[in-house]
N, C-alpha and C positions, 0 to 999 in steps of 0.2 A: 662203224667201229673204229676205236685210235687203239697204234700200237705202240708201245711206248715202251723204251732202252735204257736200262738205269749203268750212270757213269758213274763207278766210287775207286775215288785218285787217294791211295795212302801209299806213309812214308811211314812205319815204328810204325802199325800201327795195328801192331797180332792181339794186344787185349781190346781192343776199344771194338776194331772189326769186327770177332762173332757176333756182337750184338747186333751190332748194323745189321748184317745177311740175314740173318736173323728175322727182322721189325720186316726185312721184302720178304722172305718167305713166305710168311705170314697175310701178305698182304690180301684183304679181300676177294681184287685184281691181278692178277697176275702179271709182273714186268715176263714182256717177250724171250729178253735175253741182260746178264749180268753181266758187266767186264766191270774188273777188280785191276787197277793199272794199280804193280807193285812198285813204285817209282824206286830204284834200285835202295829195298832196307837190306838195315845189317840182321833184320829177326824177324822173324819165319813168317812176315806179311800174304808174303805171296804162299807154305805152304797153309796156313792158315786158311786164307781163302779158296783154293782149294780146296779141301776140306767139306768146302760147304758148297762145290757141287754148281761154280759157277765161273766164268773164261776169266785169270792171269793174264794179264800181258806187262808185259815187265821190256818197259828201257834199258837202248842200254845205258845207261846212264843217272843221274839221279838227273832230273828235267827243273826240280829247283822254285816249281810253283804250281798249284792247286789250278792254274788254266789252265796250264802246261801241258800238265798233265790228264788232264780234261781233253784237251788237245789230242791228246794220243791215241788218246781212246773212240774221238770221235769219227778216223773215216770206218770201223768197224759197223759201225750204226746204220741200221736200216730203218726203222721203220717211222712211220710220220712220228713221233714223240720221243723226246730225253731225258730223261730226268736223272740230274750230276745233285750225287746223296755223301755228302763229310762222310767218312772212318769211322768217326765216334756217336753219330747222330740219327737217334732209333726216329723209325714213323710211328706214328698211331696204323692196325693192320687198317684202318678204310681210306687211306692214310691217298693210296695211286687212286681209290674206285671214287672218290670224294672231288678233288681235280681235277679228273676228265675229261670232268663233263665242259669246261668253261672253256673247256680248246671246239667244243661247234659253236661256236661264235668264229669263223674265219678271218676275221680281224685278232685274233689273240695271242700271241705271241709268244710271251713266259709270262708262270705264275706261278706263283710259291703261297703255302698255310704259314700258318704261328708259329711262330717258335716259343717255346719255352724249355727251362732247366734241367738239364737226365736230373743232376744232384743240390743236395741242398744242406751242404754240408759245415762250408769254410763263411766266413764272413765274405769276399770276391763273390762264391756261389749262391751266397742270398743277397747279397747285392743288385746282379746279373738278373736275379729270376726276378726282382719289384726290376728294375729297366723293363723283362720282358714282356711282363704281366703291363702295367702302366706305359709302353708303346705299341703295343701290338693288341691294345683297348684302350686306345684314345686314337695317340697320330696313324696310325698306317688305315681305323674306317675313316675315318674326317677325306684323307690320301686317297681311300679306294672310294667313297662317296661321291668325290670330286673326275676318279678317274685320272687320277695324277700318281701313285702308289710311288714317293721318293728309291722305295729300290725292292727287292722280289728275294731270298735271301734266299745265299747261294746256296748252302745248305739240305735245302734240296729242295730248291727249284726245278719246274717243265715246263721245256723251249721247246715251240715247235723246228723242226731239226733245216727244216729247207729253210728257215728263216736267218736260225746263228751258223747255215752253210757256204747260203747269201755273208754275212755280215765275213763272213772267214774264222770261223769261229765260237771256242769264248775266248774274251780279248784280254794280251798280254802286255797293251799298251800302261796298266793303271795295274795298279798292288789291288787295288779290288774290280774284280773279272764283275760279282751280281751287283755292280750297281755303275757300271759304264756301262750294262749291257742294256741294262730295264734305261737306263737314263737314253741309250742313244737309239735301242728301241720306240721310245715315245716319239718320243724328236721327228725320226722316221714314220712315224704318223700309225704306229703298228700298238695294241695294246697292250697293260701291264698290268695283273688281276693280284688281288691280294684276296685267301679264300681262306676265313675264320674259320671256317669247321675242319678242314684240311691239320692236324698237330704233330709236328716236330720238334722231339727234342733232342737241346744239342747241352756235349759236355762243357763247360768253360771252362776261365783257366782258376786252379784254386788256389791260387798264393796267388804272392803279387809279384814276381819275376812271371810267370807267362803271361798274367793281366796288361804287365806292358806291354806285355809285345805287339801282344789281340787288339788292345786300345790306338797302339803306335799306325800301326799297322793297321787300320779300318780309318782312323783321323788323316793320317793322312790319303789315301784314300780318296777321302769324301773329299778336302782340296785340289788335289790333285788330276779328280772328274768337274771340277768345279770354274779351273781353269780351262778343262779340255773341252765343258759340252757348256757351259754356262749363255756365252750369245746368245747361241743356236737354240738355247732353252729361253729363254726373253722370246724369240724372237713362233718359236712352232710348241711349246708349250709351256703356257708364262705359266703357268697353272701351279706346275711343275718347280719352273724360277722361284716361284714365291714361296715355296716350301722348302727350298732349298736355302733363299734368300730368306730366310724366317731362321733356317742355323747357326745362323753370317750371327748373325744377329743376335741370336741365343749368348753364341759360344764369347767372342765381345761383350757380351753384360752379363753374364756371369759373373766376373768379380764386383761386382758393385751390389748385385742380391746379395752376392752372401759375404762382404762387407757392411753390407746394412741396420747390425746389433752393435754393430761396435761404431758405427757414425753414431745411429741415435743415441748409442748412450755416452756418446763424448761431445753432442754437441745441446744433446736437452738435458732436462729433466730431469728422466728418465731412473730409474736406478740401470744397470746391465741385466736384474733378472729380467726385469721386466722388461726391456725393447728383447732377448734373447724369445721372448715368453708372442711376445708380439711374432717378429718375427716364424717363429716355429708355426705358430696355429696358422698365419694366415700358407708358409704351408703344405700342410696335413691340409689349410681346403682346398687348395687346390692341387694334391696330389689323393689327394684317399677315393673321392666320389672312381675314380677308374679303376682302380684297386679293389675296393667293393664287387663292381660289373663283374672286376672280369673275377675274384676268384667265387662272385654266384655262379656266371656266366659258363666258370673252370672247376664245377663246384670242386673245389676247393676249401680248407679248411681255412674258417679268417684269423680266425688266431695267432695259423702258421705264417697268414701273408704282412695280418699290418705288423707284427714282430718283425719278421725282415723290414721294415720300412727304413728302421736307422741305421741299415748295412749297405744301402744304396748312396749313404754320404761317401762316405768313406770308398766305391767307386765311382763317385761323380768327382772326386775330389782329382781321383787320376782322369779318367775323361778330361775334366779339365784343365787341365796339363797338357800330358795331349795332341786339344784342341791349338790352341796356345803357342802349342812348341809346331805344330802342322800348317797352321797359321801362316808364320813367321816360314818358315826353308817355306813349305810350297808357294806360297801362293805372293814373299815378297822374296824370299832366296834366290829359287829356284831358274823367276823372272827374269833378273837380274844375274844369270849367270854366275853367280856365288854360291851355290848349293847344288847341288846330282835330283836330289830326291828324293826316297825309299823305294829300294830298287830288290832288295832282297825279302824277297818270302821270309817269316818267320810263324811256327805253326806256335796255337796258342795254349800248346797245350806238349809237356815233355814226351820224348821219341818213347818208348816202352825197353826194357832196359834188356839186356840182346840175350845175359844172362839167365832173365826168369822162363822156368817151365812153362808150357802152357799146353794143356790138355786141346790137340785140336777141337772143334765142333763144339766148345765151351763158352758158355759166355760168362 
């Protein structure tokens, strides 16, 4: 029988934290302990957490990143498993129950479920929802069948504590600890597992300001991990190295694909509208089938899923800009000692206004 401790790092999360803690309280398999790390919040995060009857840990100063906050709580974990949950993520009631059985295999070191967006109110949230549906119902299942998932999502990953402690805790050397640990464990011949039936709902950036911060962190972190791990991946986990190289190739060739309708219009006799129609048709042919499957798999309204498809091109454009920036900075300038790379962790959502009144226990 597995035992599990939940770590929730939280900095100025009084607004989103209640829903997270309530989702943990509703788990069909209850965690043995819940630790909220109130990382020098200037709002009422600590008080809100305490009102839910969980253990609140308060570092003497702001630690500056999610991994550091999680490591602050790690010595308090005595269970065989550790679940790291972001303070704005809501777990389905059976999340823990669904993930736990994979740890019956002693080779499994880390596991995580499917991530979906909690809200689809803005253009950016709608675009991200489409990205998630496509990625978790196309890329991730293929990687899982090949026993080489690219990442176990940091907002809802379960870790085997002994492996985590032997590794030295949550990695702080890159800006994205989830990918770093997922790759490192697979290089060490440990297993990372995608559990498709376990669902977590994440609060994603509502506006362009915070989307840019989140995407820059993700892309910079990906390239940091490429710089750190790629050589050993090729030797010890070649199939995972293939996914990584394909991701790099996609970044490099994406501008060519986006330019295709304009090139066709300029170099052929086709009218611009027809050139764009051919391009759009190819896009839909590539993207729609996984989305149709995702809508059926998750029992989502098909019309809503399809109406959100145009929004994904706005988020794709942001992804492309920061992916290229990451390539240049992290894979070119940093090795040449011309830049430091991204070292400052910035959240993808605004802090809760400190003056906003909050009723403890109400999400």
